[in-house]
C-alpha positions as CSV (number, residue, x, y, z in Angstrom):
1,M,0.0,-0.1,0.0
2,E,1.1,3.4,-0.6
3,R,0.7,6.3,1.7
4,R,-1.8,8.7,0.5
5,P,-1.6,12.5,0.8
6,R,-4.3,14.1,3.0
7,P,-7.2,15.2,1.0
8,R,-8.3,18.9,0.2
9,G,-11.2,20.6,1.4
10,V,-14.6,19.1,0.3
11,G,-16.3,22.3,-0.6
12,Q,-13.4,23.7,-2.8
13,Q,-12.9,20.2,-4.6
14,K,-16.9,20.0,-5.3
15,H,-17.0,23.4,-6.8
16,A,-13.8,22.8,-9.0
17,I,-15.3,19.2,-10.1
18,Q,-18.6,20.8,-11.2
19,H,-16.6,23.0,-13.8
20,L,-14.7,20.2,-14.8
21,N,-17.6,18.0,-15.5
22,Q,-18.9,20.8,-17.9
23,R,-15.7,21.0,-19.6
24,L,-15.7,17.2,-20.1
25,E,-19.4,17.2,-21.5
26,L,-18.2,19.7,-24.0
27,L,-15.2,17.6,-24.9
28,E,-17.5,14.5,-25.4
29,K,-19.6,16.4,-27.8
30,Q,-16.4,17.6,-29.7
31,I,-15.0,14.1,-29.9
32,S,-18.3,12.5,-30.9
33,S,-18.6,14.9,-33.7
34,T,-15.0,14.9,-35.2
35,S,-14.1,11.3,-34.9
36,D,-15.4,7.8,-34.7
37,E,-12.2,6.0,-33.4
38,H,-12.2,3.9,-30.4
39,T,-9.1,5.3,-29.0
40,P,-8.6,9.0,-29.7
41,S,-5.3,10.3,-30.6
42,V,-3.6,12.7,-28.2
43,S,-2.3,16.0,-29.8
44,V,-0.5,17.9,-27.1
45,S,-0.2,21.7,-27.8
46,E,1.2,24.4,-25.5
47,P,-1.3,25.1,-22.6
48,G,-1.9,28.6,-21.3
49,S,-0.8,27.9,-17.9
50,E,1.8,26.4,-15.8
51,T,-0.5,23.8,-14.2
52,A,-1.5,22.3,-17.6
53,Q,2.2,22.3,-18.6
54,S,3.2,20.3,-15.5
55,S,0.2,18.0,-15.9
56,I,1.5,17.0,-19.3
57,H,4.7,15.7,-18.0
58,S,2.7,14.0,-15.3
59,A,0.5,12.3,-17.9
60,S,3.8,10.8,-19.7
61,R,5.0,9.5,-16.4
62,E,1.9,8.0,-15.4
63,A,1.4,6.2,-18.9
64,S,4.7,4.7,-18.1
65,L,3.6,3.2,-15.1
66,G,1.0,1.1,-16.7
67,V,3.6,-0.4,-19.2
68,D,4.5,-3.3,-16.7
69,D,0.9,-4.4,-16.3
70,E,-1.2,-4.9,-19.5
71,Q,-4.3,-5.2,-17.3
72,V,-4.3,-1.7,-15.9
73,S,-2.2,0.1,-18.6
74,W,-5.5,0.9,-20.5
75,V,-6.6,2.9,-17.6
76,Y,-3.7,5.2,-17.7
77,R,-3.8,5.7,-21.5
78,L,-7.6,6.3,-21.2
79,A,-7.3,8.7,-18.3
80,S,-4.3,10.6,-19.5
81,G,-5.8,10.7,-23.2
82,A,-8.8,12.5,-21.8
83,R,-6.9,15.0,-19.8
84,C,-4.7,16.0,-22.7
85,H,-7.7,16.4,-24.9
86,F,-9.1,18.4,-22.2
87,Q,-5.9,20.7,-22.1
88,T,-6.2,21.2,-25.8
89,Q,-9.7,22.5,-26.0
90,T,-9.7,26.5,-25.9
91,T,-10.5,28.2,-22.8
92,P,-11.5,31.7,-21.8
93,A,-7.9,32.2,-20.9
94,M,-6.7,31.8,-24.6
95,T,-9.3,34.1,-26.2
96,P,-8.0,37.4,-27.4
97,T,-10.7,39.3,-25.7
98,Q,-10.5,39.2,-21.9
99,L,-14.4,39.1,-20.9
100,P,-15.3,39.8,-17.3
101,G,-14.7,37.0,-15.1
102,T,-12.2,35.4,-17.5
103,D,-9.5,35.3,-14.8
104,Q,-11.8,33.5,-12.6
105,T,-12.8,31.1,-15.0
106,R,-9.4,30.4,-15.9
107,E,-8.4,29.8,-12.3
108,R,-11.4,27.3,-11.8
109,I,-10.1,25.5,-15.1
110,D,-6.5,25.3,-13.6
111,N,-7.9,24.0,-10.2
112,S,-9.9,21.3,-12.1
113,L,-7.0,20.2,-13.9
114,L,-5.0,20.1,-10.5
115,F,-7.7,18.0,-9.1
116,L,-7.8,15.7,-12.1
117,N,-4.1,15.3,-11.7
118,E,-4.3,14.3,-8.2
119,A,-6.9,11.8,-9.0
120,L,-4.7,10.2,-11.5
121,E,-2.0,10.2,-9.1
122,D,-4.2,8.2,-6.8
123,L,-5.0,5.8,-9.4
124,G,-1.5,5.1,-9.9
125,N,-1.1,4.6,-6.1
126,L,-4.0,2.0,-6.3
127,R,-1.7,-0.5,-8.0
128,V,-0.6,-3.4,-6.0
129,R,3.1,-3.5,-5.6
130,K,4.6,-6.9,-6.4
131,E,6.7,-6.7,-3.2
132,A,3.8,-6.6,-1.1
133,L,2.5,-10.1,-2.2
134,N,3.4,-13.2,-0.1
135,V,5.1,-11.2,2.4
136,V,7.5,-13.5,4.5
137,L,7.9,-12.3,8.1
138,D,11.1,-14.1,9.3
139,L,10.5,-14.3,13.1
140,S,11.2,-17.5,15.2
141,P,8.5,-18.6,17.9
142,A,10.7,-17.1,20.6
143,E,10.9,-13.9,18.7
144,S,7.4,-13.7,18.1
145,R,6.5,-14.1,21.7
146,V,8.7,-11.4,22.9
147,Y,7.0,-9.0,20.6
148,I,3.5,-10.2,21.6
149,D,4.7,-9.6,25.2
150,A,5.5,-6.1,24.3
151,Y,2.1,-5.8,22.8
152,G,0.6,-7.0,25.9
153,S,2.2,-4.3,27.9
154,L,1.1,-1.5,25.3
155,M,-2.4,-2.8,24.3
156,D,-4.1,-0.7,27.0
157,C,-2.4,2.3,25.2
158,V,-3.0,1.4,21.6
159,A,-6.1,3.4,21.7
160,V,-8.4,4.7,24.7
161,P,-7.7,2.3,27.6
162,G,-10.2,-0.5,27.6
163,V,-11.1,-0.4,23.9
164,F,-9.0,-3.3,22.8
165,A,-7.5,-4.6,26.1
166,T,-9.9,-7.5,26.6
167,M,-10.4,-8.6,23.0
168,V,-8.0,-11.5,23.2
169,D,-5.9,-13.1,25.9
170,V,-2.1,-12.3,25.4
171,K,-1.4,-16.0,26.5
172,F,-3.6,-17.3,23.8
173,L,-1.7,-15.0,21.1
174,R,1.8,-16.4,22.5
175,S,0.8,-20.0,21.9
176,L,-0.1,-19.3,18.4
177,S,3.4,-18.5,17.5
178,E,4.1,-22.3,17.5
179,I,1.4,-23.4,15.2
180,M,0.8,-20.4,13.1
181,D,2.3,-21.9,10.0
182,S,1.4,-25.5,10.7
183,P,-0.7,-27.3,7.9
184,H,-2.2,-29.5,10.6
185,V,-3.9,-26.7,12.4
186,I,-6.7,-24.6,11.3
187,I,-6.6,-21.1,12.6
188,K,-9.6,-18.8,12.2
189,P,-9.1,-15.6,10.1
190,G,-9.9,-13.4,12.8
191,M,-7.5,-14.8,15.3
192,R,-4.7,-14.7,12.3
193,I,-5.4,-10.9,12.0
194,M,-5.3,-10.5,15.8
195,Y,-1.9,-12.4,15.9
196,Y,-0.3,-10.2,13.3
197,I,-1.8,-7.2,14.8
198,A,-0.2,-8.1,18.0
199,L,3.3,-8.6,16.4
200,Y,2.8,-5.2,14.6
201,Y,2.3,-3.2,17.6
202,G,5.1,-5.1,19.4
203,L,7.4,-4.7,16.7
204,L,6.5,-1.1,16.9
205,Q,7.1,-0.6,20.3
206,E,10.5,-2.4,20.3
207,L,11.8,-1.3,16.8
208,S,10.5,1.6,14.9
209,P,7.6,2.3,12.3
210,G,10.2,2.4,9.7
211,N,11.7,-1.0,10.5
212,V,11.4,-3.6,7.9
213,L,9.9,-6.1,10.2
214,T,7.4,-3.7,11.2
215,K,6.3,-3.1,7.6
216,K,6.1,-6.7,6.8
217,A,3.9,-7.2,10.0
218,Y,1.5,-4.6,8.7
219,M,1.4,-6.3,5.3
220,K,0.6,-9.5,7.0
221,I,-2.3,-7.9,8.4
222,L,-3.6,-6.8,5.0
223,E,-2.7,-10.3,3.7
224,S,-5.1,-11.8,6.1
225,V,-8.0,-9.5,5.5
226,A,-9.2,-11.2,2.3
227,A,-9.9,-14.7,4.2
228,W,-11.5,-12.8,7.3
229,L,-13.9,-11.0,5.0
230,E,-14.8,-14.1,3.0
231,D,-15.5,-16.0,6.3
232,S,-19.2,-16.6,6.7
233,N,-19.2,-17.3,10.5
234,D,-19.6,-14.2,12.4
235,T,-18.2,-13.7,15.7
236,K,-18.4,-11.2,18.6
237,L,-14.9,-9.9,17.8
238,D,-15.6,-8.7,14.4
239,G,-16.7,-5.2,15.4
240,H,-13.2,-4.9,17.3
241,I,-11.3,-6.4,14.6
242,A,-12.6,-4.2,12.0
243,A,-12.0,-1.2,14.4
244,L,-8.6,-2.2,15.1
245,I,-7.6,-2.7,11.5
246,S,-9.1,0.9,10.8
247,W,-6.9,2.3,13.5
248,T,-3.6,0.4,12.4
249,A,-4.3,1.5,8.8
250,I,-4.9,5.3,9.6
251,N,-1.6,5.1,11.7
252,N,0.0,3.9,8.5
253,H,-1.4,6.6,6.6
254,D,-3.7,4.3,4.5
255,Y,-6.7,6.8,4.8
256,Q,-9.1,5.1,2.3
257,L,-8.4,1.6,3.6
258,S,-9.1,3.0,7.2
259,W,-12.2,4.6,6.1
260,K,-13.5,1.3,4.6
261,F,-12.9,-0.6,7.8
262,H,-14.3,2.1,9.9
263,C,-17.6,1.8,7.9
264,K,-17.5,-2.0,8.6
265,S,-17.1,-1.7,12.2
266,I,-20.3,0.9,12.1
267,S,-22.1,-1.6,10.1
268,Y,-21.3,-4.4,12.8
269,I,-22.5,-1.7,15.6
270,Q,-25.8,-0.9,13.8
271,A,-26.5,-4.6,13.0
272,R,-25.9,-5.7,16.5
273,G,-27.9,-2.7,17.9
274,I,-25.1,-1.3,19.6
275,D,-26.2,2.1,18.8
276,Q,-29.2,1.3,20.8
277,L,-27.5,-0.3,23.5
278,D,-29.1,1.5,26.7
279,V,-32.5,2.0,25.5
280,T,-33.7,-0.9,27.6
281,P,-32.1,-1.7,30.9
282,T,-30.0,-4.8,31.6
283,R,-31.3,-7.9,33.1
284,S,-28.1,-9.2,34.9
285,F,-24.6,-8.4,35.7
286,E,-23.3,-10.4,33.0
287,E,-25.3,-8.7,30.4
288,E,-24.0,-5.2,32.0
289,A,-20.5,-6.5,31.6
290,E,-21.1,-7.4,28.0
291,R,-22.5,-4.1,27.3
292,D,-19.6,-2.2,28.9
293,A,-17.4,-3.8,26.3
294,H,-19.8,-2.6,23.6
295,R,-19.9,0.8,24.9
296,Y,-15.9,1.1,24.6
297,L,-16.3,0.0,21.0
298,Y,-19.0,2.4,20.3
299,W,-17.2,5.3,21.7
300,H,-14.1,4.5,20.0
301,T,-15.7,4.3,16.5
302,F,-17.6,7.4,17.4
303,S,-14.2,9.2,18.0
304,V,-12.8,7.9,14.8
305,D,-16.0,9.0,12.9
306,V,-15.4,12.6,14.4
307,L,-11.5,12.3,13.4
308,F,-12.7,11.5,9.6
309,R,-15.2,14.3,9.8
310,L,-12.6,16.8,10.7
311,F,-9.7,16.1,8.7
312,Y,-10.8,14.0,5.7
313,G,-14.2,15.5,5.0
314,K,-16.2,12.5,5.4
315,P,-19.7,12.7,6.4
316,A,-20.9,11.7,9.7
317,V,-21.7,7.9,9.7
318,I,-22.8,7.5,13.3
319,R,-24.4,10.0,15.8
320,W,-24.5,9.6,19.6
321,S,-27.5,10.3,21.7
322,P,-27.1,10.3,25.5
323,D,-30.3,8.2,25.7
324,K,-29.2,5.3,23.6
325,V,-25.6,4.7,24.6
326,R,-24.0,5.7,27.9
327,P,-20.3,6.2,28.5
328,P,-18.4,3.1,29.8
329,N,-18.5,2.4,33.6
330,L,-15.1,3.1,34.9
331,F,-16.0,1.6,38.3
332,R,-16.1,-2.1,36.9
333,D,-12.2,-2.2,37.3
334,V,-11.5,-1.5,40.7
335,D,-7.8,-1.4,40.0
336,S,-8.0,1.5,37.5
337,S,-5.3,3.8,37.8
338,A,-5.7,7.5,38.1
339,A,-4.1,8.0,34.6
340,K,-6.4,5.4,33.0
341,V,-9.5,7.2,34.5
342,T,-8.6,10.8,33.5
343,T,-7.6,9.7,30.1
344,T,-11.2,8.0,29.4
345,I,-13.1,10.8,30.8
346,V,-11.1,13.4,29.0
347,W,-11.5,11.4,25.9
348,I,-15.1,10.9,26.2
349,K,-15.8,14.7,27.1
350,A,-13.5,15.9,24.2
351,T,-15.2,13.5,21.7
352,R,-18.5,14.6,22.8
353,L,-17.8,18.4,22.6
354,T,-16.1,18.1,19.1
355,A,-19.1,16.2,17.8
356,E,-21.5,19.1,19.1
357,T,-19.3,21.7,17.5
358,L,-19.3,19.8,14.1
359,N,-23.2,19.5,14.2
360,L,-23.3,23.1,15.0
361,Y,-21.0,24.2,12.3
362,S,-22.9,22.0,9.8
363,S,-26.5,23.0,10.9
364,T,-25.9,26.9,11.2
365,S,-26.3,29.3,8.1
366,K,-23.0,30.6,7.1
367,D,-24.7,33.9,7.1
368,N,-25.2,33.8,10.8
369,K,-21.4,33.8,11.5
370,D,-21.8,35.9,14.8
371,H,-24.2,33.4,16.5
372,L,-21.9,30.5,15.2
373,A,-18.9,32.2,16.7
374,Q,-20.5,32.8,20.1
375,E,-21.5,29.0,20.4
376,V,-18.2,27.9,19.4
377,D,-16.7,30.0,21.8
378,K,-19.0,28.4,24.7
379,L,-17.8,25.0,23.5
380,C,-14.3,26.1,23.5
381,L,-14.6,27.3,27.0
382,Q,-16.0,24.1,28.1
383,L,-12.7,22.3,26.9
384,E,-10.7,24.6,28.6
385,G,-12.7,24.0,31.6
386,I,-11.8,20.1,31.2
387,V,-8.1,21.0,30.9
388,A,-8.2,23.2,34.1
389,E,-10.6,20.7,36.0
390,W,-8.4,17.7,35.7
391,K,-5.2,19.6,35.6
392,L,-4.1,18.1,32.3
393,E,-1.2,20.7,32.0
394,K,0.6,19.0,35.0
395,L,-0.3,15.6,34.0
396,M,1.0,15.9,30.7
397,E,4.3,17.1,32.2
398,S,4.2,14.6,35.1
399,E,7.1,12.0,35.0
400,D,5.1,9.9,37.3
401,I,2.7,8.8,34.6
402,S,3.9,6.7,31.7
403,I,4.8,8.3,28.3
404,D,1.9,6.4,26.7
405,Y,-0.9,7.8,28.7
406,R,0.6,11.4,28.5
407,C,0.6,11.0,24.8
408,L,-3.1,9.8,24.9
409,L,-3.9,12.9,26.9
410,V,-2.2,15.1,24.4
411,D,-3.8,13.2,21.5
412,A,-7.3,13.5,22.9
413,V,-7.3,17.1,23.8
414,S,-4.9,18.7,21.2
415,M,-6.8,17.2,18.4
416,C,-9.9,19.1,19.6
417,Y,-8.2,22.6,19.7
418,L,-6.2,22.2,16.5
419,C,-9.2,21.1,14.6
420,Y,-11.4,24.1,16.0
421,Q,-8.6,26.3,15.0
422,Y,-8.4,24.8,11.6
423,D,-12.0,24.6,10.6
424,L,-13.7,27.1,12.7
425,C,-11.0,29.8,13.3
426,C,-11.6,29.9,17.1
427,S,-9.2,32.3,18.2
428,S,-9.5,31.5,21.9
429,T,-7.9,28.2,21.5
430,S,-4.7,29.4,19.7
431,R,-2.9,29.9,23.0
432,L,-3.6,26.5,24.2
433,V,-2.6,24.9,20.9
434,V,1.0,26.0,21.1
435,Y,1.3,25.0,24.5
436,M,-0.1,21.4,24.0
437,A,2.2,21.2,20.9
438,N,5.2,22.0,23.0
439,V,4.3,19.7,25.6
440,F,3.9,17.0,23.0
441,H,7.0,17.6,21.4
442,K,8.9,17.4,25.0
């Protein structure tokens, strides 16, 4: 998998694509009236802008990408040919008489070409690299157990504490290292994925994200996904597995893959009625314990959904209602540390406030900016209240708390402030953003 760049703003992209569609319709009419050939010939002339000029070089480079694979080369030829034809059409920027709005039209066309270039870059990135197939993770059973043990010490901090910590017994995963490649033992696809996920995070903890073994462990996760998706036997772990794959993929910058598994985890939540979990009261302590595990999954998925809305322009797929899903019960684990309790409460409050702000931003008319600014300021003050109430500044600097929990605190709170400043231009948060960034880099 190739790492993908972060997408541009959705509003700007949609606006530019509308004009691109109009130009393509005109192009189709002209092609159909002048030629009946199946593959149009490409005649490249000097474009009128630097954006179009750079796109021609990009087109020739992309066309060469498809030479090695005959099954996909036609895609590049077709897409590059369409783009080059689009560039050769006369635009208002080339007309001798400058009409009103010509500069704006030319800018829109240049932006459309830029978005088309980026789309073709993504198309090239979708090709599967040959070295990603049949990955061999050369680890002995003893080495695998060491890295799985490292995952065991880390799993409470992979995401928010309690989300993935109780999925699978670490001792069971350690035992799989002896039989993982045995032809005489059938291991369920979900357990195989969990095994490689444990190895990946263990290698990530002990080595580094860029280490060859860490990358191979991630590829082994992806290699095991196909069998898991084809398995017709549903398990109680499917929602957690999908959420964990999504979390792992987004930490490897595979944004589109992460989004797909995020949607799958939400489908699991909705199919199992987890989004309506607390509409009816529990009937036993056992049922309450099972519901609490589902609450952690729901709130984790909800926070990831907020992340996709903030940074990747995705629509809201899941919405929270206090009458339907309660926060997890922190008192079930009597041995919970102060850092774990603080991290979980801050995470839930920050996620809820961020979702409320996004809903307010999307439902308020852009003409009513003063009202929107006042409401956003109120929510920002509530977030500052969380920081002051739980003394997060001291906790993030305290050496008595592990670095893993400190990073979780920084991640949960600073993300909210950063996104407010980025999307809503909330000036009241700028001071705290700078401070939290400095604490994080310490």
